[in-house]
N, C-alpha and C positions, 0 to 999 in steps of 0.2 A: 096668510102671514107666513105659514110654514114654507110655501113655495117661494116667497120672496127671500126668506132666509137662505134657502138652498141656492137661489140664484146669486145672492150676494156672496155666499161662500165660494161658489164655483168661479164667479168673476174675479174675486179677490185672489184666489189661488192661481188662476190663469194669468192675471196681470203680474203677480209676483214671479211666476215661472218664466214669463216672457222677459221680464226685466233681468232675471238671473241668467237666463240663457244668452241674452244679448251681451250682458256684461262679461260672461265667461268667454264667449266667442271673440269679443273685442280684446279682452285681456290676453287670450291665447294668441291672437294674431300679432299683437304687440310684442309678446314674448318671443314668438318665432322670428319676427324681424330683428329683435335685439340679438337673439342667439345667432342669427345668420351673419350679422356684422361682427359679433364677438368671435365666432369661429373663423371668419375670414382673416380678421386681424391677428388672431393667435397663430393661424397657419402661416401667414406671411412672416411673422416674427420668427417662427421656428425655422422656416426655410432660409431666412436671412442668416440666422445664427449658425445653421448647419453649413451654409456656404462659407462663412467666415472661418469656421473650424477647419473645413476642408482646405481653404487657402493656406492656413497656417501649416498643415500637414504637407501641402504641395511645396511650400518654401523649403521644408526639411528635405524633401525628395530631391528638389533641384540642387541643394547643397551637396547631397550624396552623389547625384549624377555628375556634378561638375568635378568632384574629386575623381570619380571613376574615369571620366573622359581625359582628365589632365595628367594623370600619373602613369608612367610606363611600367606596368607590373611585369614581373618575371613569371608569375604563375607557378612557381616551383613550391612543392610541399615543404613548409618550414623555411622558406627563403628568408634570410636575415634582412635583406633590403626591403622586401615587402612588409615584413613585420615592423621595421622602423618607420615605414611610411604610414602604416595603420596606427601605430602609437602616436605619431606626430599629428595625424588627422584627428584622432580622438582627443588629444590634449588641447587642440585649438577649436574644435567643433562646437558650435552653439546648439546643434540639434542632436548629436549622438555622442555625448561625452562619456557614456557608459562603456561603449566598446564597438568594435568593428571586426569583420571577418571577410575572407575571400574563400569562396567555395566553388566546387565544380557545379555543373548544371544539375547533377543528380543529388547535390547536397553534401558531398564529401568536403570537409573542411581542409583547405590547403594552408591557410595561415590565419591567425587571429591576434588581435591586440592583447597586451598583457595587463591591461588596466583592471578588469573585473572578470569573474567567471561568467561564461556565456551559456545559454541553454544548449543542451546537447542536440546534435542533428536529428535524433530520433523523437524530439519533442513534438506532439501532435499539433502544437501551435503553428509549426512551419507549413502545415498542409494548405491553408488558405493562401499563403504567400506564394507557394509554388503554382497553385492553380491560376492565380492572377498573372504570374510571369508567363505561363504557357499560353494565356489568352492575349499576350502582347501588352499587358499593362504593367505598371510598377507594382512590386510585391509588397504586401502588408500582412504581417502575421496576425494570429490571434494573440490575446494577452497570455504571457507565459510567466511562470514563477521560477526563480532561481536564487540560490544562496549568494549573497553579496560577498565582497572580499573579507568582511568582518564576520561572516557566518549568518548574517541576518537574511530572512526570506524577503525578497522584494519582487514586485511585478514589473516586467519589462516588455517592451515591444520591439519588433524587428521590421525594418523596411529594406527592400532589396532593389537594386538596379543592375542591369547587365553590363559587363565590361567587354568592350569590343576590341578585337585585335585584327587589324587589316580588314575591317568591315564585317567581321564575323564575331558572334558572341562567343567569348572564350571562357568566361567564368561569371560569377555573381559577386557583387559587392554588397554586404549586408551591414547596415548600421543599427545599433542598439541604443535605446534610451530607457532610463528608469522613469516609469510613467509619472511618479509623484513629483519628479524634478523637471518635467518638460514645460516649455513655454505655454503650450495649449492647456495643460492642467492648471498652471498658475492663473491663466486668463479665465478659465471656467470657474475656478474657486473664487476669484475676485468678484465675479458678477453674481455670486450666490444670493439667493432671495429666499426669504422665509415662506413666500407664497408657492414656490415651485422648486423642483429639483431638476437640474440639467445634467445629462449624461450622454456620452458617446460609447456605444457598445460594439464589440467585434461580431464577426459572422456567427459565433457560437452563442451569443447572448451574454457574454461576460463583459463587465464594465471596464473600459479603459480609462476614460476621462470623466470626471464627475465634480460637481460643486461641493461634494462632501468627501474629503480625502479617504476617510475610513471605509468607503464603499468600493474603492478600487479592487477589482478582481471578483467581486460578487456577481451573481447572475440576476438579471432583471426578471420580472414576472413572465411566466410562460406565454401568456396571451400577447404580451408585447413582443416576445421572440417570434411567435407565429405570425404576427402582423408584419414584422420587419422582414421575414422570409418571403412574404408575398410581394413585397414592394421591389420594383427594379429602379424606378425613377419617379418620385412623387412623395406624397404625404398621406397620413391616415390618422384618424382619431381612434383610440383603443380605450374601451371602458372595462374595468375589472374591479375586483375587490381585494384590498389588502387587509386581511382579517375581517373586521366588520365595517371597515371604511370604504365607501365607493371612491374609486380613483379614475382620473382621466389622463391619458398619455397621448402626446402628439408625436408621431413617428415620421421621420424624414429621411429619405435617401436621395442623393443626387450625384452628379458626376464629379463634383469637387472632392467628395469623401472617397477613401479607398474602397475598392469593391468589397461588398459584404458589410461595411461599417455603416452604422445607423446613428442618427441624432435622435435623442429622446428627451422630451420635456414632460415632467410628471407633476401633477398636483391633485389635491382632493377634489371630489366632485363639488363640494360646497364652495371651496375657494374659486373654482373655475366658473361656476354659475354666478357667483357674486350676489350683490344686493338686488339685482333685477328679479331673480327668482324668488327671493324672500318677499319682496313687495307683491309679486304676483300671487304668491300663496296667501298673503294677507287679504288681498282683494277677493280671491276665491273663497276664503273662509267667511268673509263678510256676506258675499252672495249666498253662500250655503246657509248661513244663519237666516237670511231672509226667506229662503225656500223652506226652511224648517218651520218658520212661523206659519207659513201657508199650510204645510203638511200637518201641523197640529190640528187645524180646523177640520181637515179631511179625516184625520185619524179619530177625532172625537165623534164625528158623525158615522164613521164606518167601522167603529171599533170591533163590533162582533164579527164582521166579515174578515177583518184583518187577522183576528185571533185564529179563526178557522183556517185561513189561508196559511198563516205561519205554521200552524201545527202540521198541515199537509206538506209544506215545504220541508219541515224538519224531518218528517218521516222519509221523504224522498232523499234528502241529503244523507241521512243515516244509511239508507240502502245504497246510495251512490258511492259513499265514501268507503264502505266496507265490501263492495262488490269485487270479486276476484278478477273480473274482466277489465281490460283497459279500454278507455273511451277517449277518442281524440277527434278534433276537428281541424282539417287541413285547408289552407287557401289554394288558389288555383296553381300556384307554383310548387305545391307539395310541402309548404312550411307549416309548422304546428302553430295554429292559432289558439288552441285550447287543448289541454290534456288533463284527464282525471288524476286525482291523487294516487290512485293505484298504479298509474303508468310510471310514476317516479319510484314508488316502492318496489315494484316488480323488477324494474331495470336498474335500480340502485342509483338513480340520478337524484340530485337535490330537487326538492319541490319547486315547480315552476321553471326549472332550468332548461326544459325542452322547448319552451315557447320561443318561436322565431327560428328554430333550427329546422333544417331540411330533413324530412322523414327518410329520404333515401340514404342519408349518412348513417342511419341506424340499421339499414338493411345490409345483410351480408354481401360483400362485393360480388360473389358469384350469382346472387339473385337480383342484383340491381337492374340489369337490362330488362329482365322479365317484369319487374315491378313498375319500371317506368312505362313500359308498353301497356300494362294493364291500367295504370293511372291515366294515360292518354286516352285509352278507350273509354274509361269511365267518364272522363270529362266531356267526351263527345256526345254522350247520350244523356238526356234529361231524365232524372229520377232513376237512373240505372243502378243496379245492385250487382256487386261482384264478390264472389267468395274464392279465396285461395289460401294456400299455405306457404310460409316463407320463414327464413331465419332472421332473427333480430339480434343486434349486438347490444349488450348491456354496457354499463359504464366501464367495466374492466375489459371490454372487448370480447367477452365470451358470447357465442352464438346460442340462441334458444329458439326452438321452433314454435311459431304461433299460427293460429288459424284466424284469418281476417274476414270480416264482412264489411265491405265498403259500400256506402250509399251516396249517390250524387244529390246533395241538397243545396247546390249553388243557387237555385231559384227560390229557396225557402228563406224569407227575410229574417227569420229568427235564428238561422244558422249560417247561411251564405258560405257554404264550404262542403268539403267531402267528410262525411261522418264515418269514423273508423271504430269498429268494435273488434277487439283482439283477445284471444284466449290462448294461454299457454298449453301447448299439446306436446311438450317435449317428452313427457313420460310415455304417452301413447305412441309417439313417433319412435322413441328408442325401443319400445316393446316390439313394434312392427319390424324395425330394422334387425333386432335380435332374432325374431322368428325367421325373417328372411335369410339371415346369415346362417342360422342353424340348419335351415332347410337346404342350403346350397353349399355347405362346407362340412368337411370331415371333422368330427369332434376331437379326434385324437391328434391329428397333425395340424389342424387349422387350414389345410389346403381345400380348394374347391372340390366338391364331390362329383360323382359321375353325372348327376343331373346338370350341375353347373357347367361341367366340361362339355356335355352334349349340346347345351344351349350355345356355348361359345363356338363350338365347331360349326353348328348350323349357321350361325350369324356370319362367321368368317367366310364360309364357302359360298355365300351369296355374292361376294365381291372379289375374292382373290383365292389363289391356291393356298393350301395349308399342308405342311409337313406334319405327319402324325407319328409320334414315337410311342410305342407300347413297351413299358418297362415292367419286367417281372423279376423279383429277387431270387437269386440262386442260393439255396442252402438256408432259407429262412426257417423252414419247419423244424429242422434240428435245434435251432436256437430256442424255440418254444419248448421243445421236448427236454432239452438239457438245462435250461435256465429258467423256465417258467414264462407265463404270459406277461408278467410285469416287465421282464427283460425284453420280451418281444415287442411290447408296446414302446418301450424306451428306444429300442433299435429303429422302429418305424419313424419315430419323431426325428431321430438323428439323420436318417436317410432323407426325410423330407427337407431338413435344413440344408443338406449338401446338394440335393437336387435344385433347391431354390437358388443356390449360389451359382448353379451352372447355366440356368436359362437367361434369356434376354429380358429386357424390361417389358416388351410387348408379348412375350410368350405366355402361355397358360399352362401351369403345372397342376395336375389334379391327382388325387388318390381315388381310384375307381374300384378297388377291391381290397382283400386282406393284405397282400404284399404286391399289389399291382398299382402302377402309376402310369399316367399318360401325359406326354408333353405335346402341346400344339404350337406350331411355329408358323404363324400367318405370314404370307408373302414369300415363303421359301419354295423355290422351284428346282433348285440344283440338288442332285443326289449327294454331291460332295459336301454341301452345307449340312444336310441332314445327318450324313455319316459322321461328320465332325462333332455334331451335338451328341450323336449316339456314343462316340468314343469318350467324350467328356463325362457323360452320365456313367458309363461303365467304369471309367478310371476312378471317378469320385466314390462310387459304391465299393469298389474293391479295396480301398484303403481301410486299414483295421479300424474298428470301432471300440471305444471304451464304454462298456455297458455294465453298470452296477458292479464295478471293480474287476470285471473280466474283459479280456481282449477277444473280440469276435470278428472273424473274417467271413465275408459273404461275397457274392458276385451278382451280376445283373445280366439278364438276357434282354436285348433291346431289338424290337421289331420296328422297321421303318416303312412308311407308305406315303408317297407324294400324291395328295388328293388335289383334284382340280375342281373349279366351281360347278362342273357338270356332275360330280360324284354325289351320291347319296351319303349323308353323314354317318349313318349306321354302317353302310358298306365300307366306307373309309376306315372306320374304327376296327371292323372285322378283319380288313386287309392288314392293318398294322398288327393285330393280335396273331394272325396266322404267320406273319413274318417273324414275330417274336418266337413262336413255337418252332419255326425252322431252326432258329438259333438254339432253342432249348434242346432239340433232338440231336444237335451236333455236340451236345455236352455242356451247354451253357455259355455265358458271355466270354470267359477266358479262352476255352477251346475253339469256339466258333470264330473268334477274332484271329486266332492263329492259322486256322485252315481256310477261312473264308466262308461266307454264307451265300447260297444261291439266291438270286433275285426272286421274290414272290410276286408274280404278276397278277394272279386272280385267285382269291380264296376258293378252296374246293370243298370245305366242310362247314357245318354250322356248329356242332358241338366240339369239345376238346377234352383231353384228359391231362391233368396236372402231373408233371414229373419233377421231382425234387432231386 
């Protein structure tokens, strides 16, 4: 009897589940078909409206072009005849009753109508217009704001066509209209619908024409702007949220609209989906209720097992939610199929917002090629595991170092993806970088130290010649004796700043001793180039320093050696050191520069004695 009961329960549940699954599949198929037709109709309507709007604008441009081609302009700055012509045109124009102007090709105003104040030539809104003219198209500005004749702030648009004289473009004719008073604005406002909002935006995302007059000049949602920027000719659906309300926008660009201008039709997700989605949800809820009836029978029979499993799941979820590491699953294209809650909190993204985004967009630009190569290698090997470190960008664009462990679980039916475990190692990384910097840089001046300089010299000499300049300060010891070590330290810092200003971008400046500095000039083979740098260094050091309220004058002895790739780095450094001492024995940088320094071909000693 008990066995029959179990069989009846199992059969009943299976039948209910089968009916529910079939119903859901059929319902979803019908919904997808309805959505496809609805999307196609909505797209066609939006494209048609965008084309009509563009044709209205084209009519205005043709009117402006006809005036430019028919009138013999003088092109003189402030020419009375040209001004009368502009005033007459504005008075009778159906498209540009607000104003008109003649400008040079670079935007300088030669003449303008006296009807209303016009935006100044420096207004950023002219930028898109000039770009279009340079591309051989008619010019259309962005939406601009200007004070009307009565002092009221109004939004205006400018359209430009070239004026030709003897077949050559001599100037530009610009027509202005007040957006709120245009034929296109009146048409769009007239077809206003409670179900959707119709707008035409400029290349900056600002609204020019809209079915709600009070929105002229406002900016549309950033996701709409981004989608419009990606389109050149075509349409796209954009989904975003306005506050807590899901929205759908159809974005259209085509040849009839001015370059950079975009038609946008916006409505709520609920109104866009309509009654079809509501009925679909009702059917799904009904099927869900049927499945729940079957689930009650199973839960009654397996209550104990379910309780134990639920408790285990709760423990796992608690551990998973509070784990400091990030966990994500990527599909074969590198898009996020799942991310743990910690991924959003660590990177400051909204929960769930990373889903569907490309993981490579979160990687620092400098690390992306390496990450793409590693991802491709991981995909090519089943069950492969890869460990690496890279920089990840948070929502604010700040880079943080993470250590990744990636496992290829594409063959695992429970995951079907690349499983990523990531841990923030920014503190460890910063500590390592700080230790490396302290080990290779002078603490007082911040310059590379002797060790870093020797590494750079050895690396450079593998591929190219290097000019080595050994700099020793003349008269530094008396500064310490007279003013104290604090003054001496400050003097060294100022010397480091001056020398840093002397060297080239690819040169290496290092402090290698108390008052000794070395300049490496990779690629320099001419003695004249090295001597020129030597003179710059000496002159920079000889200028008076202001140290703790006292004026201090010192000098510099500079030894030069031109090392070739065949030279030993230590030998090259010693040669520059000996050349410096040749200068020092002549009395230091100033005197040696006056009398000339003999060339130091081969160092003859190992030790040396300091002379101040």
